[in-house]
C-alpha positions, 0 to 999 in steps of 0.5 A, spaced: 931 652 788 934 656 783 930 660 777 929 657 771 927 660 764 924 657 758 928 659 752 923 660 746 917 665 743 912 668 747 905 665 747 900 670 749 894 666 748 897 659 751 890 656 754 891 656 761 887 655 768 891 657 775 893 651 780 887 650 784 887 651 791 889 646 795 892 642 789 899 639 791 901 636 784 906 639 780 901 639 774 893 640 774 888 638 769 884 642 765 877 642 768 873 641 762 877 635 760 877 631 755 878 636 750 876 631 744 871 626 745 869 620 741 866 620 734 870 626 732 868 626 725 865 621 720 869 615 719 873 616 725 872 612 732 877 616 737 882 621 736 888 621 742 896 621 742 896 627 738 901 633 737 899 641 737 903 647 736 902 655 735 901 657 727 898 663 724 896 666 731 892 660 732 894 653 733 894 647 728 895 639 730 896 632 727 892 627 730 892 620 731 885 618 728 883 611 729 878 609 723 872 605 724 876 599 720 881 599 726 887 602 721 890 609 724 892 615 720 893 622 721 889 627 721 890 635 721 886 639 725 886 647 727 884 651 733 883 658 735 884 657 742 888 650 742 881 647 746 876 647 740 878 643 734 876 643 727 878 637 723 879 636 716 875 630 714 880 626 710 887 624 713 893 627 711 896 625 704 903 625 704 907 625 697 914 623 695 919 629 693 916 628 686 910 630 688 907 623 687 902 620 693 906 616 698 902 614 703 904 609 709 899 603 710 898 606 717 900 611 721 899 613 729 902 617 735 904 623 731 909 628 734 909 635 731 916 640 731 918 646 728 925 646 726 927 653 723 921 655 718 920 647 717 915 643 720 916 635 721 911 630 723 914 624 726 909 617 727 910 610 727 908 606 721 910 599 717 916 598 714 917 591 714 915 592 721 913 598 726 918 604 725 918 611 724 916 615 718 917 623 717 914 628 713 915 635 712 911 642 710 912 649 711 904 651 709 900 645 712 897 644 705 903 639 702 907 634 706 913 631 703 915 624 706 922 623 707 927 617 708 925 613 714 930 614 719 931 608 722 930 600 721 925 596 724 923 596 730 922 603 733 917 607 736 916 614 740 920 619 735 920 626 737 925 631 734 929 637 738 926 644 736 933 646 734 939 643 731 945 641 736 952 642 735 950 643 727 946 637 727 938 635 727 937 631 733 932 626 735 929 621 740 926 614 739 925 608 743 927 602 739 922 596 740 920 589 737 914 587 733 909 587 738 906 590 744 913 591 747 915 589 754 921 593 754 924 599 752 929 605 753 930 612 750 936 613 745 938 619 741 940 620 734 943 625 730 943 627 722 946 633 718 940 632 713 934 629 716 936 623 711 942 619 714 942 618 722 947 616 726 951 617 733 946 613 737 946 614 744 943 611 750 939 617 754 935 613 759 932 607 761 926 604 765 928 604 772 926 601 779 921 607 780 915 602 780 911 607 775 916 606 769 919 599 771 917 596 764 919 601 759 919 609 757 918 613 751 919 620 749 913 624 749 912 632 747 918 635 744 924 637 749 923 644 752 929 648 751 931 652 758 937 656 761 938 649 765 937 644 760 932 641 756 926 639 759 923 633 757 916 630 758 916 622 757 911 616 759 913 610 763 909 604 764 908 599 769 905 592 768 900 590 773 895 585 775 890 588 770 895 590 765 899 596 763 899 603 766 902 609 763 904 615 767 908 622 765 914 623 768 919 629 767 927 630 766 932 634 764 937 633 759 944 637 758 943 642 753 949 640 748 949 633 750 942 630 750 944 623 752 946 626 759 941 626 764 942 632 769 936 631 773 930 625 773 924 625 777 923 619 782 915 620 782 910 621 776 908 628 774 901 625 772 898 618 772 891 616 771 886 618 776 880 621 772 874 617 768 877 619 761 884 616 763 882 610 767 876 608 762 877 607 755 879 603 749 885 602 752 884 603 760 889 607 764 893 611 759 896 618 760 901 619 754 904 625 753 905 628 746 905 635 745 907 641 750 905 649 748 910 654 752 910 661 753 917 664 755 914 670 758 910 667 764 913 660 764 907 657 763 906 650 760 900 646 757 901 639 756 897 635 751 896 627 752 892 622 750 887 618 755 886 611 755 887 611 747 880 614 747 880 621 748 885 628 748 886 631 755 890 637 757 894 639 763 898 645 766 904 647 770 909 652 769 917 651 768 919 653 775 914 649 778 916 642 774 923 644 775 922 645 783 919 638 783 924 634 779 929 637 783 926 636 790 925 628 787 931 627 783 933 620 783 938 619 777 939 611 775 946 608 774 949 611 767 944 617 766 949 622 768 954 620 762 954 620 755 950 614 753 956 610 749 959 604 750 
């Protein structure tokens, strides 16, 4: 196997636990999971499917807060160690470009990505059907909503952490108006974060049992010297309902609609009580990854059973070696996604 390096910043305070003795899996869970439990603040029953990143020497995050009335909104949280979190009691207030309040009817499954000096939040919301909302901030005090990038119906949008060939680039998963029983990952480009086009197919569900129903982008792609490392979720329909697992793939650095390597096996699947038991059982749903370029360490944050947040660890070398050892591209994966 060849060496691989993360292209990015050093994060000395990345949360970390060494791989347990005898562990043969490519990822291992934080022993104190879940890091966020039920009823985390007044009026919010559950936090899950949330995204975090480094900020001002500590960490900041945007969190899916399922309110007791059943309506999800996005809450802001801060942490010194990315494990113990303090949440603001009121949901994030979004404004339009004129500073007037501009709140979505609901908002869930946020991602958080920094591009240059600006932080972008993506989420799913209603816009005459479920689609992607997006906002920007530079200080996490004011949050300005941008134009919705896509028509209904769409979910699971996540930006790449830098421009590619001069354009902003974002992954998404077109869907329908319900609990979609299908879904492939696409990539789109924009010169200005307002007008989106050049839509390309990246990869779809496969004949691998754990992702044979649908897939969706998870954490923001991680830049390496071998391409973009993508953690995503894959879904299978069983006799007892959907099961969400976490997969991994490598995308071409300048043409991310081209898949270089795709792991046949999941890298994490529901096995622990907090993943198997909850409001929606049997869900591991990745939304964010912290990385340390100096050591190659990766801390992955994922929603558990629509009830909790968990963390798992790996290194870029370990996950890359595992992908290569179990590489299985699907037809069309290795070509630019146009027809």
